[in-house]
N, C-alpha and C positions, 0 to 999 in steps of 0.2 A: 327560568332557572332550572327547569327540568332538563333542558338541553345541556346546560353546563354540568349538571350531575351526571348525565350519560357520558360526556367527554371525560370527566374525571374518573369514572369507572373503567373506561377503556385504557387509560394510561397506566393503571395498576398492573396490566399484563406485560408492560415493558420491563425488560431485565434491568435497565438503568435506573428505574424508579424504586425507591425504598420507602416503606412506611415509617412513620414516627414510631419509636420503640414501644410506646404505650398504646398505640393504635393498631399494632400489627395483628393481634388476635381478633380484634373486631373488624379488621380490614376497612378502617374508617379513614377517609381522606378529607372530609369536609362536613361542616354543619351549616345549615341555612335556616334563617328565620326572618321573614320580611326582607328588609334590606341589609341585614347582618349576614356576613359570610366569614366563616373561619376555615382556614386550610391547614392541613397537617402533613408533614413529611419529615424525613430524616434531614439533619442539618448538613447536607452536602451539595456541591454545585450542580451535579447532574439532576438530582430530584427537583431542586428549586427551578432549574432551567426548564424542565419538562412542564411544570405547573405554569410557568410564564408563557410557554408556547400554547398551552391550552387556552389561556386568556386571549392570546392574539387571535386564535381561530374563532373563539366566542365573539370577540369584538368585531371581527370582519364579517361575521354572519349576521349578528343582531344589531350592530351599530352602537352597542353599549360599551362604555370604556371605564377603566378603573380610575377612581379619584385618588391620585397619589397623595394629596394633602390630607386625606382622611384615612389613609391606609398605613398600617404599622406592621413590622415584622419582629417577632420575638425569638431570640436565639439564646442557647445555653449549652455549655459543655463542648464548645468547639473553639479552635484557635482563632487568634485575631486576624490572621491572613485570610482564612476561610470566611470569617464574618465580613471583612471588607469586600471580598469577591461577591458574596451574596447580595450585599447592599448595592453594589454596582449593577448587578444583573437585574434586580427588581426595581431599583429606584425608590424604594420605600424608606421611610424613617424607622430607626430602630426604637422599639417601645420597651417599656419596663413593666415587670409584673408587680402587683396585680393590675389587671385592666378590667374594664366593665363590659359585660355582655348581657343584654336584656336587663340592665339595671342591677346586676349582681357582680361583685368583684370575683374575678377568676385568677387563681394562682396555683402554682405547682406545689405549694406548701400547705400544711395543715391550717385550717381556718382558725385565726387568732382574734384576740380582742382588737388588735390594731385594724384588721380588715373590716371589722364590724363597727368601728367607731362612728361611721356615717349614720348608723341607726340611732345611736345615743345622741349624736349631734342634732339630728332632726327633731328628736323628742325635746331636747333642751331648748332649741330654737322656738318650737311651738309653745312651750310653757312660758318662756320669757316674753312671748308676744301677747300673752293674756294678762289682763289687769286683775290680779288676785283679789283686790279690795272690792271689786264689783261682782264677784262670783261667789255664790253661796255654796255650802257643802253639797247640796243636791246638784247644783250646776256643775261643780267639779266632777262629781261622779258621772254625769252625762258625758263630759268631755273625755274622761278617762276611758269610758266604754266605747264612745263613738270615734275618738281620734287617737289618743295615745296607744290604746291596746291594738290598733289596726296598723300602726306604722311598720311593725316587724313581721306582719303576717305573711307577706310575700316571701321573705327570706326564710321564714320558719317552715314553709312548705318545700324548701329545697335543701336545707341543711339542718343538722342538729347544732344549734348555736352554742358557742362556748358558755360554760357555767358563769364565768365572770360577766359576760354580756347580759345574760338573763337576770343575774342579780342586780345589775345596774338598771335594767329596764323596769324591773319590779320596784326598785327603790325610787325611781323617778315617778312612777304611778302612785306609789304610796305617799311620797312627799307632797305631790300635787294634791292628792285627795285630802290631806289633813292641813297642809300649810298654804297651798296655792302657789308654791314655787318649786324649784328643782332641788332644794335642800331643806332639811328639817332637823332641828337640833333637839326636839323633845321626844319623849316616848309617845307613840301613837295611842289613841284612846282604845282602839281595838286592833288586835294583831292582823297582819295582812292575810294569813291563811284563813282566818275567820271571814274576812271580807269577801274572799273568793268562793266561799260556800254559797249554795243556792239560797234564795230567800226563804224557802221552806225549811231550811236547816239553820236558820238564824244568821245568815250572811247577807251580802248585798248583791251577789251574783256577778262580781267582777271576774275578769279573766285571769287565771293563773298562767302566766306566760310560759313557764316551764312545761306545764302539762299540755298547753295548747301546742307548743312546739312538737312534743311527742305525738299528740293526736294528729297533727298535720303530716308528720313523717309517717305516721301509721297508715296514711292513705297509700303510700308506696309499699308498705308491708303487704297489703292485700293485692298488690299488683304482681303478676306472675314474673315480670322481668326483674323486679328488685326484691323479691321475697326473701332470698337467701343473703342479701348484702345489707339489708337495713339493720343498723345496730339496735334499733328500738324494738325489734321483734320480741325480745324477751319480756318487755313490759306488757305485751298483749297475749302471752302464752295461754292464759286462762280463757281469754275471749276468742281465741282462734281454734278452730277444729279442722284438721286437715288443710290448713292454709286458708280456710274460709272464715268470714266474720260471723261468729255465733251460730249461724245456720246458712244453708245454701240459698235460702230465699231472702236473706236479709243483706242488702248491699252495704258496704262500709261507707260512712261519711265522716268528715272531720268532727261534726257535731256529736255523732254517736260515739266516736272514739274518745272525745273529751269527756262526755258524760260517763263513759265506762271507767275512765281513769279517776274521775271525781266521785265514784260510787262510795257510799258510806253506809255503815251499819247503825248510824245514829238515828234516833227517832225525830220526826219532824216536830218543830217547836209548835206549841199550842196557840201562840199568839200571831202566827204568820198571816192569817186572814185579817185579823184586826189591824195590824200595822201596814201591810201591803194592800190596803183597800183602795180601789180605784177612785173612791170619792174623797180620799185624803189628798191634800196638797203635797208635793214632793218634800218640801221642807218639814211638814208635819210628820211625814213618814220617817225621815232621817232622825229627828229628835225622839220620836216614839221608839225607834229601834235602839237608840242609845239608852233610853230609859229601861227598856226590857233587858238590855245587857248590863244595866247598872253602871254605865261608864260616863255619865255626865259629871262634870267637874263641880260637884257639890262641895260644901266646906269640909265634910268629913273625909272625902277622898283627897282634897288638897292638903289636909292635915297629915294624912298617911304618907303623902309624897314629900312632906317636909317643906311645902311651899308657904303654908300659913298655919296659924293655930286654929283648932276647931272652935267654932262659934255658933251662936244662935241663928236661927232662920231669919233672913232679912225681911221676910214678909210679915212674920208675926212677932219676932223678937223673943220667943219663949223657949222653944225646944231646939235641940241641935239640928242642923240642916243635913238631912239624909234624903235619899230617894223616897223612902217610905213616908217620911214626914212631909216632904214638900208636895207630893202628889196625892196624898191621902189624908194625913192627920192635921195639916196646917189649918189654922182658923180661916185664913184667906181662901184656901182651896175649898173648905167646907161651905163658905158663903157662895162661891161660884157654883158648887154642886147643888146648893139649895135653889138657886135660880134655874139651873138646868132641870131640876125635878119639877118645878112648876111649869116649865116650858115643854119638856120632852119626856117627863116621868123617868128621869135617869137618877138612880140612887148612887151615892158614893160607896163603892165596894172595894176601895183600895186600887192597887195597880192591876187587879184582875177585873175591873169594871167592864172593860170591853169584851172579855171572854164570857162573862156572865150574860151580857146582852146577847151575844151570838148564840148562846145555848137556850135562849128563850124561844122555843118553837111556836109559841102562840102568835108571834108577829111574823109577817112575811120577811124573807131574807133581805130584800132590798131595804126595808125600813130599819132592820137590825144593822145593816152596813152603814146606813146614814147616821144612826145614833152613835156607832163606833167612830165614824169620822168626826162627829162633834166632840167626843171624848178626847180623841187624838189632838184635835185643834185646841182644846182646853189645856191639855198637857203642854203643848207648844207655847201657848200664851202665858201660862204660869211660869214657865222657864224664862221667857222673855221678860216678864214682870220682875222676876227675881234678879235678873241681870240689870234691868233698868234701875231697880232700887240700889243695887250694889255700885253701879257706875254713875248714875245720874240723880240718885236720891228721889226718884219719882215712882209711885205705884199707881197704876190705873185702877179705877173703881171696878168692882166685879160686874156691875151692870153694864158699864162701858165695854168691858171685855166680851161679855156674852153677846152684846149687840154687834160687835165686830165679827164674832164667830158666825152669827146668823147671816150677816151680809156676805161673808166669805163663802158660806155654804150655798147661798143663792147663786153666786157667780159660778161656783164649781158645778152645780146642777145644770146650769145653762151650757157650760163647756162640754159636759159629758153627754147630755141628752140633746143638745142643740134645739131645744124647744119642743121635743117630741117625747114627752113623758107618758107613761101608762096612766090610764084614768084613775086607777086605785092610788097611784103615787101622787097624782095631781090633787086628789081630794085630801090626802094626808098632809101634803105640803101647804094647802090652803088653811087647814086647821092649825098648823104650826107656824103660820105667817112666813112661809118660805117662798111664796110666789106673789 
């Protein structure tokens, strides 16, 4: 292909050849990537004929020929007679814009929602291919992070995508996160911008598609060739010094750009270590996060939404069902904590129990984290017991629940340590019947 490039450079010296009007300043005649080839010239018979002569010389020298079935010519702004003459000279079929080049739609017009519809269609097809009934909240979050949030990343590194497209992409991610489908008719439990915050700031660390698009284009901002033409440069003015990213020794990456755009003056939440503890199961983390946000659908919240009347707690039938009551003051919860106290010396300190455990410097950090994992598991099972009573009229015994938590923690320890625990932890686990 280097030989073809040299031939095309030589024909530009001919008086009969004319550049495409938009390529004249750059003196560009072609683009090559792998087996993709784009040629540009003015829409006249002479220029097109010269390009076809170049192909004849190239074919005679190398033995490579044009595949006319896969080749198209795109014409605009010329008369029908000239179009017919050019089609006869080339033997190519006439194509229509937009066309795809390296997986991206190419058009002479501004990028619109119509051109980007393929991104939305891919996401909808993915979502509809998943069985939402068999995927938990935490499972959906994994799919949003690993699959849905990556579908648009290639295009996001090339274009500033239309606002309508980004809104639709974020709506699909939000709808799947909460409902498991591509549509959602209810108000989400937590706002999308909160979910996109880092876990240390009370979010779930999901990707904000708009900011990621700007961060990806920001890579071009720090490139000398595109520094003055990138529309998103204004978003990085504070981070750029003389066109360099923060300092001359710090290279720009999309991850750094995204983190800079997401920067916040907010304080880190005190419960982040307790909730995002590696010894917690993902489903326990998610419910614990909703508890800390106060967003579980307890009866008091359902009453505020006008869905039902405020009522007594399903587990004790005495006090109104609130977050504070359900996970701290309920008789059922107190019975569970009394068993925990005899097993792991964990006292019921309300919703701040986990934070109090972490502040107890007398215990090694690893044991404090394990105790927090037990508390988060208890919160999860209490919520499940509440729903079980509400829907199936069944409440598991506290002893049965704690036994289930113990067995679950044993499995989690085996998964995390793969049978290679520290001696100090082994001794503690034997004392607490966890091995």
